[in-house]
N, C-alpha and C positions, 0 to 999 in steps of 0.2 A: 139802280144802274147795273146794266148787264156787263159781265166780264167776258171779254173775248179770249178764247183759248186758242193757242197756236200750236200746231203740230211741230215736233222737232224737225229741224231742217238738216238735210244731208248735203254734203259737198258733191257736186257733179264731177264727172271726169275731167272736164275742161278746167275747172277751178284747181283740181288736184295737179293737173299737168302744169298749170301756170306756177303753182307753189313749188313744184319740183324743179322747174327751170330757174326760178329765183334762187333757191338754195343751191343749185348747182353752180350758178354764176358767182355765188359768194363762197364757193368751195366748202359748203356745209353739208356733211353727211347726216341725214335725218336720223338714221339708226344709231350712229355714234353719239349724236347730241342727246338722244334719249338715254343711252346706256351710261354716259359719263356723268354720274351724279356724285356730288362731293361726299367723301367718306366722313362719317360722324366722328367727332373728337372723342378720344377716350377721356376719362376723368383726369388722368395725369396730364394729358395734353392741355386740357382746359385750365388746370391748375397752373401749369407752367406759363401759359399765356398771360396770366395775371400777375406773375412775379417779375421783379427786376431782372433784366437779362443776366446780370452777374450771378444770380442765385438760382437760375432755372435748372441747373444740373447739380444743385447742392445735395450732398449725401450726409446723413446723420450716422455717425459711427462711434460716438462717445457712449460708453456702457450705460451711464445714468440717463442720457437723452433717450437711448433705445428703450430703457425700462419705462420711462415716462410715456413713450409712444404706445407701448404695449398696454399700460394701464388705462390710457385714455381710449384706446381702440376697444378694449374689453368693456368699457363703460358706455359705449355708444348704444343707442336704442333706435328701433324702427318706429316712425310715427304711425304706421298702419301695417296690417298684415301684408307681407309680400314687398313692402317698400325697403329701400336701402337704408341701412342703419346710419344714424347721424350722430355726430359729436354734439353732446348737449351739456354734460357736466364732467368734471374730473379735476385732478390735481394740477398745480402749477409748478413752474420751474424757474429758478433764478440762477442764471449763469454769470459768474463774475470772473474777470481776468483783465489783463493788460490789453491795450489796443492791438488788434491784429491777431489775437489768440485763436480766432475761429468761432467765436460765439454766435455771430449773426449767421454764418454758414451752417452751423449746427441747428439753429432755430428754423431756418427755411427747409433744411433737410428733414427736420422732424415733421413738418407739415406734409412734405412730399411722401414721407414714409407712411403717414397716416392714410393718405389716399391710396397708396400701393397696397395697404392692408385691406382695402375693400370698403372703407367707411366714408361717408360723405362729410365734408367739412365746409362750413361757412366761416370764413376767417377774414382777418384784417391785420395789416402790418403797418407800423409807423415808428418813427423815431420819437423820443421824448420831446426834442426840440420842435419838430413838426406838429406834434400833438398840441403843445401849448400855444403855438402860433395859430392853429385852427380854432382853439377854444378861447382865445383872448377876445373879449368883447369889442365889437366894432360895428359901425353902421351897416345895416343890410345883412348881417349875419345872425343866425340864431344859435348862439354858443351852447345854450342849454339843450337844444335838440341834438346837436352834434355830440355833446357829452353823453347824453342818454344812448345814442346809437353806438358809440364806442364802448360804453359800459356794458351793454347787453349783447355784444357780438359773441357768438358761441366760442370762438377761439381768437385770441388777440396776441400779437407780437408787439412788445414795447422794447425798442432797441435804444441802447445808451441811456438808460434811466440814471438820473443824477448828473448828466452832462450839462443840463441847463442851469443858469444862474439861480441860486436859491433865493426865494422870496416868500412872503406869507401867502401870496396868491398862488404860486407854484405848489406850495405845500398843501394848500386847501384843495386845489383841483386834483392833485395826485391822490389825496386821501379819499375824495369822493369817488374817484374812478376805482381805486384799489378796494375800497370798502364795499362797493356794489358787487364787484366780482368776487370778493371774499364771501359775502352773504349768499350769493347764488351759486357758489362753487363752480364758477366758469374758468376753464383752463386758460392760463395765461403763460406765455413764454417771455421772460424778461432778461435782457442783458444789461450788464453795467460794467464800466471800467473801474468803478470804485471797489476798494476792498469791502467785504461784507461788514466788517467792523465799522466802516465809515458811513454806511448808509443811514444809520440813525441820526448822526449829526447833520447830514445834508437833507434828509427827507422828513425828519421829525419822528417823535416817538409813536404817534398813531399809525403812520404808514409802516414804519419798521416793525411794529408789533403784528400788523396784518400780514405782512410779507413773511415774517417768521413762522406764522401759523399756517399759511396757505401754500407755501412753496417748499420744494426740495432744493437745497442749495448745492450748486456745482462750482467748485473752484478750478478754473483752467490753469494749466501750467504757465508760468511767467515767460512765454516765448512769443515774439511777434512773428507769426507764420508768414505774413506778407513779406517781411524783410528776408526771411529765410528763403522763400521762393525766388526772390530777386537775386539773392546772393548765389543761388544754385544756377 
């Protein structure tokens, strides 16, 4: 079977004139349409777009949180020559304090600070209550796959650990998640309203032991910053 080759076709002056008249009738400037290309997102803009609106401007300023950011940024590696360095392994941080002390704000601010330092971050954020809801077995859901995805995420924020009602299932799921991140040295930002001394009773010995070894513990001052801002 012979293949017929066609020569490239050019637009005649009549066709170009008609196109120009159509664009003019619609008030479209061809030169402007070509020039107005969307500006690319910066890494920080892309990160902010995936954050809850309340925390898109979060700024980390706690000394221990900033120290954690520096350590994780220094541990970032490039997957290939010339590629951007990515967060892969690093220490974890456990932030404890009363409701409204600013722990969640500092956690999101830490992620923003990492991106501002020039490293790439694949991350995920969840509250402990939402995490358990997503992992609870139910028809049509693959809870094991979801647990594996959360467990191996390079950077994970777990907000309000210890807020969910304690049970054997909660303790077991929490242990599996924390143990995997402990074994693979994956950086994890954890906030809790419980006193650090109460974590063992609520989460069990195995979880508390892993947390003690894998995290730097930060105690926030017992001040509800949300109420302070409202009072001001």
